[in-house]
N, C-alpha and C positions, 0 to 999 in steps of 0.2 A: 768677872769675863768667862767667857765659855771659851774652853779650849777646843783646837779642832779635832782633836783625837776624839776627844767627847761626844761632839758633834758627830762623826761621821758613824761612832758604836750607838748612837743615840735615832741616827736618821732612821736605819729600818723600822724600829718601832713605831715612831713618827708617821711613817707610809703605810705600815700593815694597819695603824690603828685609823689614820684617814680611810682607806679601805672598808672597814668594819663598818664606819661610821655611815661611810655611801651608801652600804649594803642592808644596811637595817632601814637608814632614809628611805631608798627604794623597795625594800619589801614591805615596811610598814606605813610610812607617812606618804612620798611625794613619788612620783613613777614619769618620766618623762617620755613624750611619745613624740613623731613624726609624721605628718599627715602626705599620706602620698595621692590623694585622689580629690574630685571637686566635689564629692558627694554631700559636705558640709558647707558649702560655698552660700554668700558671702559670710556667714560668720567666721568658718576657718578657711584659710588659703593654702593650695597646695604648696608645701616644702615648710608650713610652721612649724614650729616646735612648742607641745603644750606641754604642763603641767597638769597632773592627774592627781586626785586628793584621794588616796586609798584609805587612809583613817577614817575620815569621815563615813565611807561606805560600810564600815566595818559597825560603826555603832548608831547610824540611824537610816530609817529609811529612805530610799531611792524617789524621788518626787516627778511626779510630771514637769515638762518644760527644762528638766536639768540633762545636759550632754553628760552620755557614758561614754566611756570604752569595755569593750566585752570581748571575750572569746568568741570565736567563730562556734556561733551556735549548732549548726549541722550542715557544714561544708559549704557555707554561703558562697565563699570565697572559692571555692575547689581545691584543687592542689599547686602549693606555692613552688612558682619555678624556681628553679636549681642556680645558685649563683655562678657567676664566669670568672669569680676570685679564686686565686688558690686556698688549697684548704688552709696553711697556715693564718695568711692574710685573716680569712674567717675567724679561726681562733681566736687571732687577736681581736679582731672588730668586737665577735662575743664576747669576749673578757674586758672589754670596754664599756658595751652596754650592760654589762652583768653588774660592774661597780658603778653606773650611772655618769661614767663619763660621757657616753655620746647617746643622745634618742633612740629610743626604740624605735626601729622604722617600722612596725606594726604589720607584718607580714602574716599573720594569723588574727589579727584585732580589728574592730570593727568600731568606729566612733558614731556615734547616731543621737536623735533628739529623743525623750522620752516623751510618747503619745498619752498613752495608758498604762495603768498599772494596774496590779490585781482588783478585782471587783468589778473594773472599769468599761462601760460600752463605748465602743467607737467605733461612728457612722460615717463612713464618705456618700452623699456629704449633702447640705441643708438644700435649699431652693434657691440661695443665695452663694451656694459653691464652697460654703466652709462646711469645715470638719466640724462634727459635733462629740462632746466628750459629756458623757450621762444626759444627753438631750441637751447641752449648753453647745450654744455654737461658738468657735473658739475664734479669735483675731491671731492671726501668727507674722508679726513682722518682721522676723525673720528669714522667712522662705525667697529664696532667689527671684530677683526682680522679674518678672516675666511668666514664673511658674505659676499652675495652679495648685492649690492643696493637695490633690491628687488627680490624676487622668483615670485612677483605678478605684471602682466602685469597691466598697467593705462593710459588712456590718459583723461585727467581732466582740465577742465577752474574751476578756481577759482574766483568766483565773489566776489564784494565788499563787505567789512565786513565779509570777511571770511580767514582763514587760510586752508592750507595744512599740517597737520605735519608728522611725522616719529621718530622712535625711532634711537637711534644710533646702538644698539643692531637689526638688522632688523629681524634677525630672531629668535627673542624672545619678539616683539612688537607689541602688537594687534592696530595698529595705524589705521590713516586714509584707509588705503586702507581696512581695514578689516571691515566698518562701510558701503559700499553703498549703504543699506539699511535703515539706519537712517535719521532723519528729515532731514539731513545738506545734504547728500549723502558723509559721511564720513570728513567732515570738519568742523570745531570748529571758531564759533562767535566768533568778537572780545570782543563780552558784555560778554564773559565767561573768558578771560583771565586775573588773577592773575596780572602778573608780569612776570618780565625777573628773570631768575634765572642767576646770577651774578658772585659768588664765594663760593667755598666750604670751610663750618667754622670749620669742625670736620666731622673724629677723625683728629688730627694734623700731622699725616703724608700726610692726603689727602689735606690739604689746598691749593689751587691754584683758580687761575680764572678759569672759565669754557669759552672753546674754542669758538668762533663764528667762522661760516663757512664762510671763509674771500672769498671762490668762488664765494658761493651763492650770497654775499652782491654786487658783481661788475656787476651784470647781468642788463639792466635795466629793469625798470615796464614798461608793455605795457598799455597804455591807455586802458581803460575801457568803453566800448561803450553804 
């Protein structure tokens, strides 16, 4: 039987070990984020908590159709607003986010769906209003009801090491289409990708795997000159 004194001596070790495990998991395996906007509706709702697979992104290529979280590529979000919380509260909150107890509010991160990868040509749109990737028209069942694939015309070639991304709520997503004058012409460097969004973990009624664009995944990748 474990004595009370023994337990109290071991408690700090247990707590520190749990924190170390939590930090390791967040750093290399899973990162939890809070969805602050409606740019990915109805795939993701405002307030959803999602799990992002960081481990898989380290050892396999990001594919079309996958939903990814990435750091702001070139001031897409502008300057982050100052918090109204006290410094002490912000420090505690930051610490809890660091160890994975609270989901990251994603203030300087974005979440979008990958439409084009290195070597792809992406066009809006064909005669029926669908996006084309490498000359193949794609069906996108995840697009927000009532939205068109894109109200903005474009014809872009994605260079190696970059992604062309778009939100599922096309009419409410300031994605790759809206940053043609940025350093990367609206494309996201792979170095900015945190990982793949794999499933919704909260709220309970929204728990689900995040849909991948199967139509996009079937298109062959073009050779990069």
